[in-house]
N, C-alpha and C positions, 0 to 999 in steps of 0.2 A: 400385590396385596398391599389393601393401603398397612400406616400403622399403627401397631396393634396398641400399643402405648401396657402394656403388662405392667412394667416399674411403676407408673403411676395409677393406672386400678389398685397396685396392691398397697400403695401409700394411702391411697383416697379409703377403700373398703375393708383395709387389714390391718388396725396398728398393733401394736407389739402386745403379747399375751392375748389376743382376742381370735376367735374361731371363726373360719369363714361360715359365712350363710349357704344353703345350696345355688343361689341366685348367683353369687358373686363365684363361686366355684364354677357355675356356667361359663358365666362372662370369662374367665379368665382359662376356660377349656381342660378343666381340670376334672378329676373322676372322683366321687363320692365312693369314698371306702366300704362304709355302713351299706349300700346297698348293690354297691361293684358295677356302679353304671359308668357304662362307656362314651364320652359326650365326642362331638367333634372335633378332631384336632387342627392346629394352625399350620402344623408343616406339609399340611397340602398345598399344591399349587394347586392358579385355577386358569383355564385355557380362554381365549381371549378370540370371539369370535365378531367381533364386531374391528369394524377395517379402520387402521390408523392413515387418517387423512391429510398427510406429508405432504411437503414438495416433493420431495421423490414419486413419491404415488401419482400426485397430481402430474407429474412430468412423464410418467411412464405412460397414464394415462393419455395423456396427450399425442405420443408418440406413437398410438396405437391406431391404425387406422381400421378401417372396414374388414382388410382382408384379414389381416394380425387378428382381429378380435374371433371371423368365423374359424380361420386356425388355430386359435387357444379351445374353444368349443367343441372343434373337430377334436380333438388329443383329447378333452377330457372326456367324448363320450366312447374313444378308443381304450381307454383308462379303465371306465366303470366297464365295456366289456370284455378288457383281458381280467378282470377282476374278477369276472362271472366263470369265466371258463377256468381260470384258475383255482378259486375255489372247489369248483367242479371236481375237477381234477385231481385233488386233495381228497375228498369227501371221497372218490374211486379209491386213493391209494389205502386210506384207512380201512374202509368196507373191505378191501380186498384182501388184507392180511388178518382183520380181526377173524374172515369167515374162514380163513387158512388155518391159523393157530388155535380156532375153536373146531372146526374138525378134526384136527390131526387132536387133539386133546380128547374129545369124544370117543374117537374110534378105537385109540388104544384103551382107554380105561371102560368103554364098553364092551371090548372083548375080552379085556380082564373081569371086569364082574360077572361074564357069562360063564368063564371058564371057571371062577371061584367060585361061585354058585355053588357049584357040583362038590367041588374037592374041598370046600370049608376054609380058604383063604383071603377070604374078602378084607382081612385089615392088609396083606400088601396091596389091593386095589386102592384103600384108601390112600394107606403111604404114596404111589403114584398118581391120587387124583392131587395129593397134598403138593409132590413133587412139580408138576405143572403147574398151577394157581403160585406157588410161593416162588416161583423162579420169575415166572412171568411180573407180579407184583415188586418184587423186587428189583426189576428192573424199572419198572414205571415211576418207583421213591426216588430211586436213583438221579434217574431222570428231571425229578420235581426237585432233587437237594442242588443241582447244576444250576436251576432257575426259578425259586418259590413261587414265582408269581404263575407258573404253571399249573400250581395247583387246583382243585376243585373246578366248575364248570366256568369259570370266565364270564360268565352272565352280569355277575354283581360289580366287574370291576369295568365292564365294557360299557353297561348302565349309566357307571357313575363318570367313564369319560366322555360319555357322550352328551350326560347331564353341566358337563363344563370343568370336571374335575382331574386332574393329569396325576395319575397314578402312576409310578416311576416302573419303568421296565414291563408293562403290558400289552405293547405293543411293538416288542425289540423281535429281531428274526430269531434270537436264543430261546423266547417264550414261544415261537412258533414250533420250531424242532422239538424242543423237547415238549410241546402239549401234544402235536399230531402223533410222535411217536410212542408218549407215554399211554396217550388213552390205549392205542392199539395191544399193549402188553393189561392195562386196568380193567379192562372189558374183558378179553381173552384168559385174563387170570382167576376167574369168576366172582368176581363183585359184584354187588348190586349197585353197576353205575352203567349209565350211557354214554353213548359219543356223540349225542346231538349238541349237550351246550358246549366242550370241549370244539368242535366242528365252527359251530356261531362263534366262540372267540379267537378258534384259527382265521374265520373272513374275515374278522374285524380284522385282525396283526395284516394279511395281504392286502386289505381294503387301505391301511394306513400309511406299509412302507413297499407297496410295488409303486405307486407315483413320485416316490421321494429318489427312487435307482440311487439308494445310497443304504448302508446301515453299519450301527454300531459294531458288532457283533464281528463282521466283515470289515474289519478298513477299508482294504481295498476296492472295495465295492462304494463307488463314488463320480458318480458320472456325471458330465455337465448338460445338468435337465433343468432350463429355470423355469418351469414352472410350477403351481402347487406350494407354495413355501409361504404358506401362514395356515393358521389352526384353523381358519375357516374353514379351506380347501380338505384340510384334512380330515377334519370330523364328519366332511360331508362323505368323502369315503370312506372313514368306518363307518358310517352309516351303510351306506351301498352293501358293504362287504360283511356286517353283520344279517344282515337281511337275507344275502346271499345263502350264508350259513344256515340260516335257518330253511330257505328253499330247497339248498341240496338237501338236509336232512330228514325233510317231510314230503319232497315232493309236492312245496305250497308255496309258487312265488307271492301272490298275493297275501296269505298270513306271514310270508316272511317282512313284506314292504310293510304292513300293518304292525308288526314286531318290532320292527325299528322306531317304527311314529308313537308305538302305547308304551314300548319298557322302553326304548332309548331316547331317540332323540330331543330335546328340548325346544330346537329349533328348526321350522320345516317352512319349505314353501314348493310352491306349482313344480316349478323345474327340477328338486331334488325328489319328489314323487316319482317323476318319470323316471328318472335315472337310476333311481333306485329299486324299481319294478324290471327294468330293463337289463339291470344288474343279476338281478333275481332269475329272472328269465335265462339268463345265459350260463347261469349256475345249473340250474335244474335242468334243463335238455342238455348240456354237456355231460352231466352224470348220466342221465338216462338213456343217453344214445352207446356210453362205453358199456355201462352193464346190462342194457340190453345185448348189445352185440357179443359180450363175453359169455352171460350166463346161458342168453336163450341162441349164440351162432346165429342173429338175424340182427344184422347193422343196419339200423336206420328205421327201428320198429318201433321205438320209443314203448316200450311195456314195462320197464321200472322208474316212475318217475322222481322217488324218493330213496334213504337209506331204509326209513320205517318207512310200510306199504299197509294199511290195516288190510288190506282186500275187498272183494265185494259182498256188500251184503244183500242176499236177496234168497227166497224164501225154496222149498223141494220145489221141483214141478210138479205139476196136478194140486199142489196143496194150496186150494181156494179158501180154506179157512184160516189161510197165515197172513200176517198182516207186521210188515217191522214193524208200527207202532200204532196205536191207537188213543184218542181224547183221552181214554181213563188213565193210561200210561203215564201221563202228565202230570199227574197226582202221585204218584209213586215216585215218579224224577223229580218233583219239588222236595217228596222227603229224602231221597239218596243225595241229592245239593245240601241238605241240612245238615246229613250227617257226615260226607263230604268234606264241609268246613270245618266239624266237629273234628272230625278225623285228618285234616290239616293242619287245625291248630293245634292239636295234640303234638302232631308230627315236629313242626316250626319250635314249639315250647322245649320240645327234649330235645330238639337239635342245636338250640340257641344254650339252652344249660351246659351241652357235650363242648361247644365252642368255646364257651367261656373259661371249662376245663381246662380245655387242650392250651389258649392263649394263657391260661396263667401256671399251670404244670409240666407241659410237654413244648411249647416253646421257647420257651425261656433254655431249655438244657440245649445237650448238643446236638446236632444234625441230627448223627445216626438215631437215637430214640424216636424221631418221626416214623423211619423205615422200622426200626421193632414195631409199632403200633401198626404200621400197615400190615404186616406181616403177621402180627398178633388177628387182626382181623378178619384178612384173608384166610387164614386156619382155623379159628370157631366159626366162619362161614362155611369154611370145606365140608367142615365133620359134621354140621349141623345140616347142612341137605345132604348129604350122604345119611346119616343117622334115621332122620327123620322120611326118606326113602326107603329105608329098608325096614323098619317099624311099623312107620304112620301109616306106610302108602298103602292104598285099595288094590288087591287084584281085581279088571272089572275084563269080563268076555271081551274079546277082539270081534265081535260080530254085534257089539252093542252101539260104538260111534255112527254118528251118519254126517257127512261130512255136504259141504255145497261145494266142490271141486275147485277151491281154491290153492294159489301155489303159491309157494313162498322165494326167495329171492333167486333161486335155482330154477332147476328143472326139476327138481324134488315137487310131488304131491307131500298136502299137510296131513297124511295119515304115515309118511315116514318118518316123523318125527315123533311116533309114538314109541316111549319105551317098554322094554318087558323084564326090565332089570328087577331082581331078588322076585319075581314070579315065575309060574310051571308052565308049560306051553300052552298056545293060544289065550293066554289072558295076556294083559299089560299091568302096568303099575302108573296108578293114574299121578301120585305126586311125584316118583321121580319123571313123567312125562313133561313137568311143570319146573321141576330144579336140574333136569339134565340137558335141558334146550338151551341154545341162544335163545335172551329175553324177546326177541320179534318174535321167535318161532311161538314160545310159551302165549305171546297175545292175540296171535294168530289163533292158537287152540281156543283158546279162553273167547274169543271171538265167534269161533265158525265151527267149531263142534259142538254135536249137540249130544247131553246124556253122557258126556265121559268122566265129569267131577260130581263126586259125591260131596256131600253138606261139607261133610266132618272135615274132606281133604282142603277144600279151599278155605274153611274155616282154617285151620293147622298155616295153610299154606300165606293166608292173608297175616296171621299174627306175626309168624316167623320173619316174612320178607319186612313187615312193616319194621319190626324192631332193628333186624340186620342193615337194611336201607338207610334207618336212621342214622343208624351207628355210623356207617360209612362215611354218608357224606361229610366230607369235612377232613379227611385222613391225607396226606400228603400223597395223592396221586392225582392227574386229572378226569374228574369225575363229573358225569352229567347227572341230571334228576329227573327227563322229561319221560325216558321210558321204564324206571323204578316206579314212579309215581304212578306210568297208566297201568304195569303192568299189576301192582297193589291195587288199585281199582277198579280194574278189571275182573281180579280175582272175586272183589268187595260184592259186584256189579252180578256177578254171576251166581253168587252165594244165594243174592235178592232173589233172582230168577229162579233159583230151585225152591227157594221156601212160597215164592208165590204158584208155581208149578202143582208140589207135592202138598203143600199145607193146604193151599188156598182152592187148590184146583182151577188156577186159571191157564188159559192158553195164550204164553204170553211168548215174544218172539228170545231168544237169552243171549242173543249174540248183543242185539239192542242195551239187552240193561248191562250187557259187560262194557259197550261203549261207554253204556252214560256214566258205568261207577267209576270207569278210570277217567272221563272228562272231569265229576264228583271231585273224585282226589287231589287228581293233579288242580283244576282251579283251588280248591282249598291249602292246596301247598303256594302254588305262585301269584294267586291272587289277577291273575289274567282274564281279561274278558272277550274284549274286538278280536285280538289277536288267535285267539287258543279257538277260541270258535270259528276262525276260517280258515285256522290249518287243520281241526280235525275234520273239519267239512271234507276241502281239499284230500286231505287222508282216505276218506273212507269214498270219494268220489259219489257221495249222495247227497242232490241238495235237501232232501227231506227231511232229513236229522237237522237241519237248522234251527228250528225253532227250540226243539226238547234241549241240546244241546246249549244254546243261550240261554233258556231259562235256568237249565243246571247250573253252569258257571255263573250268572246273576243271584243265585240263591247261595251256593257257595261259597261266593268270595263276600255278600252280607254274612252272611254267618261265621266264618272265619274272622273278618276285620272284627268283630265284636270282642274279641281275644287279642289278638296281636296281629300282626305284622305279617304279608309274605314274606317264602323263606330266603329270599335274594334282598329285600330290604332289610331284614334283620342282619343279614351278611352283612353289609354295606354300612350298618349303622356299629356293630362290632369291630370294626376298620375304623370308625372315625372318620370317614368321610361327611364331608358339608355339603351333603346332599340337599338341594331345592327339591322341593314339592310343586305340584302343580300351580297351587295355590296357597293364599296364608287363610288361616280363620278370620271371620267377620271381626271376631272382638277386637284384633289385631289393628284397625285401624283408628283405636286410641291412644294409638302410638303414632305419631312423626317421624321423619328423617331426623331432625335433629335429639331426639330420644336415642337411637338406636346409631349416628353417625361416629367416627372415630374423631377428634377434634386434635387431638396431638398430632400436627402435621411434620412433616419431614420433607422441605420443596427444596426448590431449586430456581435459580434464578436466569432471565432470558439469555446473559454472559456471563457465566460462571467460572472461576480460575481453576484449574487443574486441582491443583492441590484440595481444593474445596469439593470436587466430585470425588475424586479416589477417599478422603475422607469419608463423604457420605455412603459409596458405595460398599468402604471395608466395614463400616462399621453400623450397616444395618441390613435386615436381611428384605423389607421392601420390593415390590417389585414394581412399582409406578413411582413417580416423583410429580407434583403438581407444579408446575414454571406459572412464577409470580412476580411480581412488583410490589415495592411498598408503595402505599397508597396516603399523602401526606394531610391530605384537605379533607377525608372521611374524619380522621383522627382529629381533626381543629374541630370540625362539625363535632364528634363525640365530646370533646372538651367544652365543648359551650351546652351539652349537655343533652343532644340529640341522642340516643340512646337507641332507639331503632334503624339507625344509619348503620351501625357495624353490629349485625350479630354475634358473630366471633368474639367479640369485646371482652364477655362474660368469661370464656374460657381461659385467658388470659393470666388472669391472678394464680389460678390453679394448676397453671402448666409452666409457666417461668419458670420458677425454681427448677421442675425437673427438664426442663431445655438446657438450662442453662449447665446442669452435671453432664447431661448429654454432647453438649459441646466441650466440655473437661474431658470426658472420654472420650472423643473422637482423636479431640489433641495427643492424648498420653497413645494414643494407639498407632499414634503419625511416629512418633520419636522415633523409631526405624528408619524411617524416611532419609535418602541417601542426601537428602539438599539439606545444610546448615539453614537456607533461608527459612526454609518451612516450621523447623525447629523453635526458630526464633519466632516464627509468629504465633506460631504455638504457646511460646513462654509468654507473649506479650496478653494475647488471648487470657489465657490463665491471669492474669494479673488485673484482666477489667474486667471479667466476671464475677473475681472475688467481692462481695460485698463492703462496703465502705465501713459500715457498722453492725456488729450481730445483730440479728432480728431485726434488721430495717426492711420497711415493704419496699422489696425491690420494683412491684408495679407501681407503687407511690412513685418512685422516684422520677422512673419512667413516664409519667402522668403530669408531673411537675416540672420536670424539665423542660427548660426553655429549648423552643424550635430550633434548630440551626439546618442551613443547608443541606437538602438531600443528595448523593452520589446520584449521576446521572446515569439509571442504572440500563435505560433502554432507549436507542438499539447501541448503542457504544459499548460501555464498560459497566462493569459488575463486581467491583471486587469487594464479594459479601467479607470476606476472611477478614480485612481490616475495620469492618464495624464493630460499634459496640455492644454490646446486648442488648440496651434499651431499644438500638437499630434496628435490630433483628425482630420484634415483635409489634411493631405497628401492623394497621390494617393491610391485609393481601388483596392484592387485585389478581383474578385467575385467567391465565393467557393461553393455558393446555396442558398436557401430561404430557410425559415422555415415561419411554420404559427404563427397565435395569441394564436390559438388552442393548438398549441402542446407546447407551450412555457409555457401556463397556466397549460396543464397536466403535464410539467414536476415538476414545482414548487411546482404543489398541492401532487402529489406522492414523493414529496425529492428527483429527481434524481441530485444528486450535488455531489459532493468529497470536502476535507479538501484541504486546500493551503498547505498545508507542504504533503499532498498524489500524489500518480498518476491517472491520468483520468481513470486508468484501474479499478480502485474503486469504481467507480461512478458504481449503481446500471443499470439495463437494462432492460428495456420495451418491451416485446413482439408486435406484430401489432394487436393483439385481444385486447390489451392493451391500446395502442395509441386509437383507433377508437372506447374502448366501450363504451363510451359516446354520441357517434353520432346519431342523430344530435343538441341534447343541449348541447353542450359542458360548462364547467363551465367558469365561468364569475373571472378578475382578483381580481375583488372589494367582491368576495368570500373566498377570500384566507385569512385566518389566518395569520397575519405578526408575531404575539409573537413566530409562531411554527418553523420559519423560523431562521437562521444565515446567516445575509447579507451579510456575506466574504467568504460562501462557494462559490465554481467554479462550474458551468452548463458546461458539453461540449454537445452542440448541433449538434455535427457534425455526431453522427450517427442516428439524428434523420430527419435533413434538408433535400430536394430535391437536391441531389448534378448537379443533368444534368436535370435543366428546358431547356424550349427552349428559346431562344436569341436571339435579331437581333442587328444589326452595326446600328451605328448611322445614318448611311448615307443610311438606308431601305426606299425605299419610300413605300408611307402608303398604296398601294392598296396590295403591299407585306403584312405587316404589317397585315394589315383588314383581309385578309385571313388567316394569319397565325393565329391570333387571335381565328378568330368566327367557322372556322373549327374545327381547337381542342381544343375549350371550353374552352380557357385557362380562367383567372384570374388575373396574374401578368404575365408582360411579359419584363425580365430585358435588359436594352439595354448595350451591353458590347460593346468596342471598340475591335483593333485588337491585344493588349496586355491583355487581360482577366480582365479589369478594368470596374466596371458599372460606368457610367455615368447617369443611370437614371432608371424609370421604369413606362413602359405604365400599365394602367387598361382600364376598359371599358369604363368610363368618357372621357376618352382623345381620344376616337375611336367614339364618338356619333356622330351624322350630323351638331348638333348644336355647339359642341367644333373645329370640322375641319374646319365648314365655319368661325368659328369667327378667328382660327388661319389663314385661308386663306387672311382673310381679311387684317389679320396685315401683312401676309409676302407682299401683295400687297404695302399696304404704305409703310414697311421697302423697297421696290423697288422703 
């Protein structure tokens, strides 16, 4: 991050006794209490997708011949394949135990209900079901307490990571273990959640961790593997892992690739597309191979491509009047898309308010309160489905349903999932058939059973499922949203089909309307278009559904976007993540880079003393520092009246006082430094910084001061701590950027030289040594100051990035935004025509809220 200058903003924008405007609150990253709006937080770090072309990096490239390059690429392909196979095995593990626990629960509870229906002990059956569900959910909640990031689906966090935001803990091994283990029990516990979202998150974790060959959870896992030690490589593997998670969940490798492109990755290239598709294929066929062999005992048959398979949509043999869909149905599909968008917007609005309530009243309290909330949700859910099946279910004749000979994940036929609970012989309970089955089996019932559900049952089921699923998403358990949304929408679609058949006498295929209803509701909730269309087509294995699904999803998205954002974007916003959209609004081009940049810079010199670097690193939180030298000639031109020569001079008067205060704070923080020499230097600086006369204009002193010979800054010395305050604020010639992690690494490894020596005597670090500690670089507070000589000098020029992307102060916002987002930048220096740095732009300067606030200030100024 570049310098934020919050103190400066407070001094300029909020005088004592005044209240801040909404625009100022937005710029400061604060929250408006009256509207309870959560604005982007400034404590999130950004990832750096751009390469640092330093001298060690160039030397490493020069030492890589064609043979080594091919070896590197071969290792990359092997890792991609390994990630896909691993995710397929993870999906197999999750599916096997969910199926095992669910079958055990429903078998025991079903036997109890059948016995107690005659003996009148149904409350005991309810207690037995409660015991199963609450035990499973309690285990899932405890796992989330161990790693809170494992809660939810994980898709908002992964989307943020691929957008360039580092969220602590989301790709750790402990998160993976809690996520994969917790989703077993949350799904088996009867909550209205799916396992597909957590599988996507788990895939991303595998992609992030497997190529690193080390773990912070198990510190002994740290192998000497010199490859892929950068944010760029790691994010590519996370993209592949997330896509493989989608592919394993739905049996849709192409849909997974498009999902990673549409919802996650901000930066894409052709080579990455091929690797992501290969990883998705590996995951799909690994899962398919083992599931087909385990369930059908036909190894190599590849009959079950994903965890969720919609089955085959086809008409009954001999029915020539049956069509999956016709052109007339498209009009109803459009209307269903509108209704799905409205229902999705309502779902998102309700869930957003629930999430805000949890943030205010549940999360600040003791952690066990979250466990109690999860137990409350599962208790209410269990009671509702039991009572609704017993009192509201309709007993229907067993001979009425007609099927299309579809099978579920195992050898059982779809008719085996029909439940006779609370009904007499030769009848079945249509409500219990939906509630007392795994969600995937219920979706199959709605897609492929004809005439088995009454309109009243579908209406009640849709209402209850809608409310309970909305309440459930956000509790402290691993939970996905795809399957609950599909099931809720499928009930809505079957209800529409029943109405068209009974009330209007139309001959429609109910399964198609159930599928379109599922797509409409899911599209209204998550607002995905391209990838969701392909996922549903691949899941149904029916290409003729492409047009109606695409039209429905587009209409649902347009309708929902009129009211609010998608559910994942809402939860990203609630977390305060500074997410960058695909593009900015057209009116933002009224602003330029100079309007949004941060002008108050903390910089270093090419040759800087150890004590100065330690002071800067310990008293700032910035992650990048411009490497600059003073420019005497430009200041002389400015003294002659050529104002255009130095754009950053206009910021000097406003920032000179705050910079002087910052220097005093730094010196005060260094009082504990073991070197008495440094303490003396700080005392001398404080004496220099104090103004000679109270109220005298310090900037005027600087400009009127007679020019003295400049210290020789480059390439031999940079004794910046001995300068006067005036000498610190001359025009700054920009030479490059250096990261905090690089500076700390140099200090810890003792890369410096004595004042009476040449910089050539400074030790040199290789690229492997510079990236050895990735991604957990040491902190400046881990540095033992007693081992350092504060008068030693560090030459940072070999390790800085001498050629970062830069923009002119007059560059329009759309150009700045496209460059920053497309190239995956972390810092974007603003450099004027004569090579002077006048500010830095970071992710926070490009968020929608910040730009809107700056645009309002622009209008006020006009």
